[in-house]
C-alpha positions in Angstrom: 76.7 130.3 134.2 75.7 126.8 135.1 77.9 125.4 132.3 80.8 127.5 133.4 80.7 126.0 136.9 80.7 122.5 135.5 83.7 123.1 133.3 85.6 125.1 135.9 85.5 122.1 138.2 86.7 120.0 135.4 89.8 122.0 134.7 90.6 123.0 138.3 94.0 122.1 139.9 92.3 120.7 142.9 91.5 117.1 143.4 92.4 114.8 140.5 89.6 112.4 140.0 90.1 108.9 138.7 88.7 108.4 135.2 85.6 106.4 135.2 85.5 103.2 133.1 83.3 100.3 132.6 84.5 96.7 132.3 82.8 94.9 129.5 82.6 91.1 129.6 82.9 89.9 126.0 81.9 86.4 127.0 85.4 85.1 126.3 86.4 82.6 128.9 90.1 82.1 129.6 89.7 78.4 130.0 92.6 76.2 128.8 91.5 73.8 126.1 93.4 70.7 125.2 94.5 70.0 121.6 92.6 67.1 120.1 94.2 64.8 117.5 91.2 63.5 115.7 91.1 60.8 113.0 88.7 61.1 110.1 87.8 58.7 107.3 86.6 60.4 104.1 84.3 58.0 102.2 82.4 60.7 100.2 82.6 64.4 99.6 80.0 65.2 102.3 82.3 63.8 105.0 84.7 66.8 104.4 82.2 69.1 106.2 82.8 67.2 109.5 86.5 67.8 109.1 86.1 71.5 108.3 83.8 72.1 111.3 86.2 70.4 113.6 89.1 72.5 112.3 87.1 75.7 112.7 86.9 75.1 116.4 90.6 75.7 116.5 91.9 73.0 118.8 91.8 70.0 116.4 94.7 68.4 114.5 93.0 66.3 111.9 94.5 63.0 110.7 92.4 62.2 107.6 92.3 58.9 105.8 91.5 59.7 102.1 91.9 56.2 100.7 88.2 55.3 100.5 87.4 58.4 98.4 90.6 58.0 96.4 89.5 54.5 95.3 85.9 55.7 94.7 86.2 59.1 92.9 89.5 60.9 92.2 87.7 64.1 91.0 85.7 64.3 94.3 88.9 63.7 96.2 90.7 66.6 94.5 87.7 68.9 95.2 87.7 67.8 98.8 91.4 68.4 99.3 91.1 71.8 97.7 88.4 72.7 100.1 90.4 71.5 103.1 93.5 73.5 101.9 91.4 76.7 101.5 90.0 76.3 105.0 93.4 75.6 106.5 94.9 78.6 104.7 92.1 80.8 106.0 92.7 79.6 109.5 96.5 80.0 109.0 97.0 76.3 109.5 99.0 73.8 107.6 98.2 70.7 105.4 100.6 67.9 104.6 100.4 64.5 102.9 101.5 61.5 105.0 102.0 58.5 102.9 99.7 57.6 100.1 96.3 57.8 101.8 96.6 60.2 104.7 96.7 63.9 105.1 97.3 65.9 108.3 95.8 69.3 108.9 96.9 71.5 111.9 95.7 74.8 113.3 97.8 77.9 113.3 99.6 77.2 116.6 101.0 73.8 115.3 103.6 73.3 112.7 104.2 70.3 110.4 107.8 69.3 109.8 108.5 69.2 106.1 112.1 68.3 105.0 113.6 70.6 102.4 113.7 69.3 98.9 116.4 69.9 96.3 115.8 70.9 92.7 115.0 67.3 91.6 112.2 67.0 94.2 114.1 64.6 96.4 115.1 65.1 100.1 118.5 66.6 100.7 121.2 64.1 101.6 121.9 66.0 104.8 118.2 65.6 105.8 118.0 61.9 105.0 121.2 61.2 107.0 119.6 62.8 110.1 116.5 60.6 110.0 
């Protein structure tokens, strides 16, 4: 009969009790962070890890000078750029070349303007007139 009393109070039409809940702090702070535009110089393949760690923080736009590695070892450069692209894709970011020796990598909330190209691989005439 003790169980019946407990459940009868539960389903009674009397007082409606507020549901109990517990607030859980997940350790997430709602602090605003500034976006950092950070330059990097890639002299060897190991320098790429510094770029990737910075990108994983989520608030870094990386401006990467790849010229020193390009002059030194083209195969290592291709491996490094591939690694940067994979990380950017995983973070839903973007990668774009900027001139001959620079690449820019942005997090998911930033977008890189890329003019549309026609079938021959050149900029559309409309786009080049606007610039």
